[in-house]
N, C-alpha and C positions, 0 to 999 in steps of 0.2 A: 344578447347576441355578441359573441366575441369577434375579434377582428378577422380571424380566418373565415368565419361564416359571412361577415359583411362583405369581404372581397369577392365572394362567390356571387354576389348580387350582380356583378358585372356581366355574368353569363346567363342570368335569368331573363327570360322573355316576359316583358310586361306590356300592357296596353297603354299607349301614351295618348291616344286620341281623347280620352276622357279625363286623364289625371294631370296633364300638363298645366301648370299654373298659369293663369292669365294675369300677369303683373305688368304694370306700365314700366317701360324701360327708361333708365335715367338718360340724361343728355350724353351723347357720345363724347368720349374724352377729347376727340379732335376739336370739339366746339368750346372747350375750356381754354381761356387765355388768362393772362396776368390780371386783366381787369375784373374778373369775377372769381378769383380764387377764394375758396372758403378757408376757414381755420384748419379744417381737416387737410385740405390740399397743401397748405403751408407746412403743416406738421409732417406730412409725407415727404415733401420736398426737402425739408431740413434733415430729417432723421433717416431717410432711406435713399432718396435720389442723390443728394449731395454727399451723404456719408458713405454709401456703398455703390453708387452709380447703379442703383436698382429701382426701377420704376414700379410703382404699385398701381395696378389698373382695377379700379372698382366701378368705373362707369362703363357701361356695356358698349362693345364694338362687335360688329359682325365677324371680324377676323378672328375672334377668340374661339369660334367653333366652326366646323365645316358647314357648308350650305344645307346639308341634310340632317343637321343636328339642331336641337333647341335648348336654350338655356335662359336663365334670368339673372339679372344683377343682384347683388346683395342689398338688403335694407341698409340705409345709411347708419342706423343705430348699431349694426353688427360690424361695421368696418373697423372702428377703433378697437373693440375687444379682439378682433382677429389680428390686427397689427400687434397688439400686446402679446398675443399667443405666439406668433412666429418669432417675435423678439425674444421672449423668455425661453422657448423650448427649441428653437433652431439657431438663431443668430448668436445669442449669448453663450451657449455651450461651446461653439466654435471659437468665440473670442476669448473664452476662459481657458481652454485646453492649450497646452504647450504646442506651439507651431500652428495652431488652428486659425489664428487671425489672418496670417499671411495667406494660408490656403483659401480661406473664405473670401477674402477681398479679391483674390486673383481668379476665383472660379464662380463667384456668385452669379446667378442668372440675371440677365438684363431686365427681365420683366417678371413680375409676380401678378397673376390675375386672380381676382376673387369673383366667384359666381355664387349666386344665392342658393341654388339647389344643384342637383346632379345634372349632367349633360344627358339629354334624352336623344338616343340614336334612332335612326329611321327603322332599324330592325326590332325596336322595342327594348333594347338593352340600355343599361345605364353606365355612364363613365363617371367614376368617382374621383378622378384626379389624373392629370396629364403633365407631360413635360415635352419640350420641343428642342431636342439636340442640345440640351444644357443651356439654352437661351431663355427659356420660359418655364415656369412651374405654375400650374393652374390648380387652385384650391376650390373645391365644390362644397355645397351644403354649408356655406358661411352663415346663412340665416339661422342655423341651429347652433351657432357658436356657444359652447359651454364647456370649459376645461374640466369642470367637475363631473361631466358625463364621460365615463371611461370609454364607452364605445365610440362616441364622437371624437374624443381626444386621440384615441389610438388610431383611428382611421386617418386623421389629419397628420399625425406623426409618421404613420406608415407611408403616406404619400410623399411627404417632404424628405424624409430620410432615404426612402427608396429612390426617388428621382434625383436627389443630390448625389447619391452614390453612383448613379450611372455616369456622372462626369468623370469619376475616377477611372473606370474601365474604358471610357471613350477616349480619354486623354492619355492614359498610361497602360492600357490593355488589362486583361484579366491576369490574376496571379498565374505563374508558370504551372502548367499541369492541372489547373482548376477544372477544365472540361473533362478530365479523365477520372475524377474522384467518384462520380456516379454516372457514368456515360449511358448506362442502359435504363436509367430512370426517367429520362426526359420524354415528355409526351407529345409536344407539338401544339400548334394553335387550335387544332380541332377537337382536342380531347382533354386538355388540362382541367377544365371546369367540371368534368365528369368524375374526377377523383375526390375522395374524401380526405380529410386531414390525416386520418389514420393511414391511408394508403400512401399519401405523400411522405409521411414520416418514415414508414417502412422502406421507402425508396431512398431516403436520405435527404429529404427536402423539408423546409420549415412550413411551406404552404403548397397547395396544389398549383397555384400560379407560378411558383418557383420552378416547376417542372417544364415550363414552356420552352426555355432555352438557357444556356449558361449565363447569359447577361442578366436575365431576370432572376435566376438563381442567386447570383452574386448580390443583386440589389435587395432582394427579399431577405437574404440572410443578414446583410448589414442592417437593414431597417429593424427587423425583429430583435436582433442582438442589442440595438441601441434602446428601443423603447419598451420591450417586454420584460417586466420585472421577474417573470417566471421563466425566462429563457432557458436557464440551465436545467431546471426541473423538467421542462417540457422536451427539450431538444438535445441535451448533451449528457446528462447524468443517467447512467444505465440503471434499469430496474434490476432488483436482486431477486434471487430464488425463482427464476422464470420456470413456469410449468407448462407453458403453451408455446406453440410456434409463433403466434402473434407477438407475444412478449419478446421472444428471441429476435424476431424480425424488426421490432421497434428498436431494440438495442443495436442491431446491425445498422439501422438507419441513423441512430444517434452517433455511432462511431464515425459514419461518413460526414455527418454535420460537424463533428469535432474537427475533422480534417479540414473542412471548408473554413471554419472559423479561424483555425490556426493559419491557413494559407492567406486568408483575407487580412487578418491582423498584421502578419508579416509584410504583406504587400502595402498596406496603408502606411506602416512605419517607414518602409523603404521609399515610396514615391511621394508621400505627402508630409512625412515627418510627424504624423499624428499617431499617438498611441490610442487605439480604438477602445481599449478597456478604460482608459482614463476618460475618454469622451463619454462612454456609457455611464461611468460613475457620476459624472457631472450632471448628465441628463436625469439619471435615476434620483439624484438628490433633489431635483426640482419637481418631480412628479408626486 
C-alpha cells in the first residue's frame, strides 16, 4: 500500500469497540522526577531537550489526545529506534543543509509525542499524525517502527515533513499567488477523501488530502517533494504521445504542480534561506 492510499485511512470508518488495543499505560510523564530518571530519559534530556529545547514525550498523558479519542503509549523498546529515526531523517538533514540549522533551532516544535498506535476517534476514523500550531508534532504507530518498511517509513516522513512545513506558511504566509494556481481544484473538508489519486493529480494536487485547502496543498507538496523518490516521474514530468483525455488531464495537472513546486521553492529560499532541492537531495541520499 503506497502512502497516498495509507493517508486515505484517515477517512475510513472503522469499528473501534472491538479493535482498540488494551495495553497498560506507562506512568504519566508528570510523575517522573530526577530521582527516577532512566538511561533513556537522560539520553533524551541530553540530546533533545538540552540540545534543541525539544521535549520527547513517550509516557502517556491524557492531554495528548482529545477526551473522545483513544490512544496507547509506545513500547519502551520502540522509543530509541524512533528517536534514531527522527534524528537521521528529520533533524540531521536540516542540520546539514545550508542555513538549515538556524531555521531548525529557531522553529523546532517544543514537544514531540510518541504514541504506540493510531489515534482512535469517536466516529471510528483513525488519525495517523498531528501537529498543534507548530508547538507539537505527534507520531503515531511507533510500535511498528521499522525504517526498512517503505510504507511505515513514508508515512512517518510524510507526517513530520508535512507538519514542519506548516510552520513556514504560519510564520511567513503562503507564496504569493499560490492559492490561484489551481483554485477550482479544492474540494473542502467534506469530500477530499472521496477523490482518487488520479482525480487529484488531474486537478493539480499530489494527493486527495492536498485538495482540502491551500495550506494543506502547500504542506503535502513539500512533504512529497522531500521524501518521494519518484516525485518527478509521478507529479511533474509530462507523459508523451498522449492519446486519451485522461493522459492530457494528468499532464495539465502536472503543469500546475510544477508551478507549485517552483513557487514553494522560491518562497523557502526567500523566507528561510533553505534551498529545498538541496534539502531533498540530502534526504534522498539517506533513504
